[in-house]
C-alpha positions in Angstrom: -25.4 29.8 -8.1 -21.7 28.9 -8.4 -20.7 25.4 -7.5 -18.3 25.2 -4.5 -14.7 24.8 -5.3 -13.2 21.4 -4.5 -10.4 22.2 -2.0 -8.3 19.5 -3.5 -8.6 21.0 -7.0 -8.6 24.8 -6.9 -6.7 26.0 -10.0 -7.3 29.7 -9.0 -5.9 29.3 -5.5 -2.4 30.6 -6.4 -3.8 33.6 -8.1 -6.1 34.4 -5.2 -3.1 34.2 -2.8 -1.2 36.7 -5.0 -4.2 39.0 -5.2 -4.7 38.7 -1.4 -1.0 39.5 -0.8 -1.4 42.8 -2.7 -4.5 43.6 -0.6 -2.6 42.8 2.6 0.3 45.0 1.5 -2.1 47.9 0.9 -3.6 47.4 4.4 -0.5 46.6 6.4 2.5 47.5 4.3 5.2 45.0 3.3 6.5 44.9 6.8 3.1 43.9 8.1 2.5 41.2 5.5 2.6 37.7 6.7 1.7 34.3 5.3 -1.1 34.0 8.0 -2.6 37.4 7.0 -2.4 36.5 3.3 -4.0 33.1 3.8 -6.8 34.6 5.8 -7.4 37.3 3.2 -7.4 34.7 0.4 -9.6 32.3 2.4 -7.2 29.4 2.1 -5.4 27.3 4.6 -2.0 28.6 5.8 -0.3 25.6 4.2 -1.5 26.7 0.8 0.9 29.7 0.9 3.9 27.6 1.6 2.7 25.0 -1.0 2.6 27.6 -3.8 5.5 29.8 -2.7 9.0 29.1 -1.4 8.6 31.8 1.3 7.3 35.2 1.9 9.9 36.9 -0.3 8.9 34.7 -3.2 5.2 35.6 -2.7 6.0 39.3 -2.3 8.1 39.3 -5.4 5.5 37.5 -7.4 2.7 39.9 -6.2 4.7 43.0 -6.8 5.8 41.7 -10.2 2.1 41.2 -11.1 1.3 44.7 -9.9 4.1 46.3 -11.9 3.2 44.4 -15.0 -0.5 45.4 -14.7 0.5 49.1 -14.4 2.9 48.8 -17.3 0.3 47.0 -19.4 -2.2 49.8 -18.9 0.3 52.5 -19.7 1.5 50.6 -22.8 -2.1 50.0 -24.0 -2.9 53.7 -23.7 0.2 54.8 -25.6 -0.2 52.1 -28.3 -3.7 53.3 -29.0 -2.4 56.9 -29.6 -1.7 57.7 -33.2 -0.7 61.4 -33.0 1.5 63.4 -30.7 -1.6 65.0 -29.2 -3.2 61.6 -28.5 0.1 60.5 -26.9 0.1 63.5 -24.6 -3.5 62.9 -23.8 -2.6 59.2 -23.0 0.1 60.4 -20.5 -2.4 62.8 -19.0 -5.0 60.1 -18.7 -2.4 57.9 -16.9 -1.7 60.7 -14.4 -5.3 61.6 -13.9 -6.8 58.1 -13.7 -3.9 56.0 -12.2 -1.7 58.4 -10.3 -4.1 60.9 -8.8 -7.0 58.6 -8.3 -5.9 55.1 -7.5 -4.9 55.1 -3.9 -4.3 51.3 -3.9 -1.8 51.7 -6.8 -0.1 54.6 -5.0 0.4 52.5 -1.8 1.7 49.5 -3.8 4.0 51.7 -5.9 5.6 53.3 -2.8 6.0 49.9 -1.1 7.7 48.5 -4.2 10.0 51.6 -4.4 11.0 51.2 -0.8 11.9 47.5 -1.4 13.7 48.3 -4.7 15.8 51.0 -2.9 17.3 48.2 -0.7 17.0 45.0 -2.6 18.4 44.4 -6.1 15.8 41.7 -6.9 13.0 44.3 -6.5 15.1 46.9 -8.3 15.0 44.6 -11.3 11.2 44.8 -11.2 11.2 48.6 -11.1 13.8 48.7 -13.8 11.7 46.4 -16.0 8.7 48.6 -15.4 10.6 51.8 -16.3 12.0 50.1 -19.4 8.5 49.2 -20.6 7.2 52.7 -19.8 10.0 54.3 -21.8 9.6 52.0 -24.7 5.9 52.9 -24.8 6.8 56.6 -24.7 9.5 56.2 -27.3 6.8 55.2 -29.8 5.9 58.9 -29.8 8.8 60.8 -28.3 12.5 60.9 -28.6 14.5 59.0 -25.9 15.3 62.0 -23.8 11.8 63.3 -23.7 10.5 59.7 -22.9 12.9 59.5 -20.0 11.8 62.9 -18.7 8.1 62.0 -19.0 8.7 58.8 -17.2 10.5 60.5 -14.4 7.8 63.1 -14.2 5.1 60.5 -13.9 7.1 58.7 -11.2 7.7 62.0 -9.3 4.0 62.9 -9.5 3.2 59.4 -8.2 5.4 60.0 -5.1 4.0 63.4 -4.6 0.4 62.1 -4.8 1.2 59.4 -2.3 3.0 61.5 0.2 1.5 65.0 0.0 -1.2 66.0 2.5 -3.0 68.0 -0.1 -4.9 66.4 -3.0 -2.9 66.4 -6.3 -3.7 69.2 -8.6 -4.3 68.0 -12.2 -3.4 71.5 -13.5 0.2 71.0 -12.3 0.4 67.8 -14.3 -1.1 69.5 -17.4 1.4 72.4 -17.1 4.3 70.0 -16.8 3.1 68.0 -19.9 2.7 71.2 -21.9 6.3 72.2 -21.0 7.8 68.8 -21.8 5.7 68.2 -25.0 4.3 71.5 -26.3 1.6 71.6 -28.9 
């Protein structure tokens, strides 16, 4: 049995608030995310949100930065493990199959981040950093133009998977990969 956390000393509280913020964004969108909802989801007093973050924008930015970093970390790890062009193509396919076509939570968070980034330079810096990391991982195996095209294809498939009423077809992704990186 886990010992109860002393409310005065809770080193994981800030992280729980960030994780709860992501869950609230998935459930209610950025527009429906409030400090009260996040505090309730995290199981912390409302004052904890303002103690750890300067405001909702600070919390949203930190939560979406964490999300973007986690996606970029997974993608980079897959491509770093690849040692041949065929393995690199398989790593891109795995990302599309496992992260883009399956992970509804990630799709919602990605589209929420895209919408913020389209309006707010601060969030555009997050998406730009994410794209830079993705391209760098791809450039370990592919020339810069191909890396940019692959990155754009994955982003486009992400949007289509999030917005289409029909389930994503993995065969379309495989055909696109074969055209961009034959062999």
